[in-house]
C-alpha positions in Angstrom: -2.7 11.6 -2.2 0.7 10.8 -3.7 2.5 7.8 -2.5 6.1 8.8 -2.0 9.3 7.1 -3.1 9.6 5.9 0.5 6.2 4.1 0.2 7.2 2.5 -3.1 10.5 1.4 -1.8 8.9 0.1 1.3 6.6 -2.1 -0.8 9.5 -3.3 -2.9 11.6 -4.1 0.1 8.7 -6.0 1.8 8.0 -7.9 -1.5 11.7 -8.9 -1.6 11.4 -10.3 1.9 8.1 -12.0 1.0 9.8 -14.0 -1.8 12.4 -15.4 0.6 12.0 -18.5 2.7 10.3 -17.5 5.9 13.2 -18.4 8.1 15.9 -16.6 6.0 17.3 -13.4 7.4 18.2 -10.8 4.8 20.7 -7.9 5.1 19.7 -4.4 4.1 22.6 -4.4 1.6 21.1 -7.4 -0.3 17.7 -5.8 -0.6 19.2 -2.5 -1.6 21.3 -4.1 -4.3 18.5 -6.4 -5.6 15.9 -3.7 -5.7 18.2 -0.7 -6.6 17.2 1.2 -3.5 19.7 3.6 -1.8 21.0 1.7 1.3 20.7 4.4 3.9 17.2 5.3 2.7 16.1 1.7 2.8 17.5 1.3 6.3 15.2 4.1 7.5 12.2 2.6 5.7 12.9 -0.9 7.2 13.0 0.7 10.7 9.5 2.0 10.1 8.3 -1.4 8.9 9.9 -3.0 12.0 8.3 -0.5 14.3 4.9 -1.3 12.8 5.5 -5.0 13.3 5.7 -5.8 9.6 9.3 -7.0 9.6 11.5 -8.2 12.4 15.2 -7.9 12.9 17.9 -9.9 14.4 21.2 -8.3 15.3 24.7 -9.7 15.2 26.5 -12.2 13.0 24.1 -13.9 10.7 21.4 -11.2 11.5 19.2 -9.4 9.2 15.5 -8.8 8.5 12.5 -11.0 7.6 8.8 -10.6 7.5 7.2 -10.7 11.0 4.2 -12.8 9.6 3.2 -14.6 6.5 3.0 -12.5 3.3 -0.7 -13.5 3.0 -1.3 -11.6 6.3 0.4 -8.3 5.3 -1.5 -5.9 3.2 -0.2 -3.2 1.0 -2.2 -0.7 3.0 -0.4 -1.8 6.2 3.0 -1.3 4.5 2.2 2.1 3.1 0.7 3.4 6.3 3.7 2.2 8.3 5.8 4.5 6.1 3.5 7.2 5.0 1.1 7.5 7.9 -2.7 7.4 7.3 -3.4 7.6 3.5 -5.6 10.5 2.7 -6.7 11.8 -0.7 -7.6 15.1 0.8 -6.9 16.1 4.4 -10.6 16.9 4.9 -11.5 13.2 4.5 -9.7 12.4 7.7 -10.0 15.7 9.5 -13.0 17.9 8.6 -11.5 20.9 10.4 -8.9 21.0 7.6 -11.5 21.5 4.8 -10.8 24.4 2.5 -14.4 25.2 2.5 -16.5 26.4 5.5 -16.7 23.4 7.8 -20.3 24.2 8.6 -21.1 23.2 5.0 -19.3 19.8 5.3 -22.6 17.9 5.3 -23.6 19.3 1.9 -20.1 19.4 0.3 -20.3 17.2 -2.8 -16.5 17.6 -3.4 -15.8 16.1 0.1 -18.2 13.3 -0.7 -16.3 12.5 -3.9 -12.9 12.6 -2.2 -14.2 10.4 0.6 -15.5 7.8 -1.9 -12.3 7.8 -4.0 -10.2 7.4 -0.8 -12.5 4.6 0.3 -12.0 2.7 -2.9 -8.2 3.2 -2.9 -7.9 2.0 0.7 -10.2 -0.9 0.0 -8.0 -2.1 -2.9 -4.8 -1.7 -0.9 -6.3 -3.4 2.2 -7.4 -6.4 0.1 -4.1 -6.8 -1.7 -1.4 -8.6 0.2 2.3 -9.1 -0.3 1.6 -12.7 -1.4 -0.8 -11.3 -4.1 2.0 -9.0 -5.5 4.6 -11.8 -5.3 2.9 -13.5 -8.2 3.8 -12.8 -11.9 2.6 -9.5 -13.2 0.0 -11.1 -15.6 -1.6 -13.0 -12.7 -1.7 -9.8 -10.6 -3.3 -7.8 -13.4 -5.8 -10.6 -14.0 -6.7 -10.6 -10.3 -7.1 -6.8 -10.2 -9.1 -6.8 -13.4 -11.4 -9.5 -11.9 -11.9 -7.4 -8.8 -12.8 -4.3 -10.8 -15.2 -6.3 -13.1 -17.5 -7.0 -10.2 -17.8 -3.3 -9.6 -18.3 -2.5 -13.3 -21.2 -5.0 -13.6 -23.0 -3.3 -10.7 -22.9 0.1 -12.4 -25.5 1.2 -15.1 -24.2 0.8 -18.6 -23.8 3.7 -21.0 -26.6 4.5 -23.4 -25.9 3.0 -26.9 -24.5 5.5 -29.4 -26.9 6.9 -31.9 -26.1 6.9 -35.6 
């Protein structure tokens, strides 16, 4: 899985809108300039976000875009999947028929099990992280993410002490 430039730009554009007052309509040109995103590319991305119900638009004089709901209710996974489609580390995790190995061996494929677990963790993180979370200063975001991963580290067995 590689998140494309469109996915990154989609998050940046949505974050820009998340930082605006909820009633304020913002033109594509403003977001493009502020986030250094090519205008025509951003326009296509925002269309995808509008189609997914993440942003809403108003045409005409004084028109523009704003988030369709509060930033606390929009996850990074929703933004990415609106642009990228279903996120998948390996195609076999979403569609076993696409496995490079014999599909009759899927039940015993340890590689597929690893891919499925990795995908589950990535999707879990993205689904628990909202635009509001990423609107905070970087240090606060990092602290929040580190706190989330600490709970998982504590549940895992610790490494054996090094011998001298």
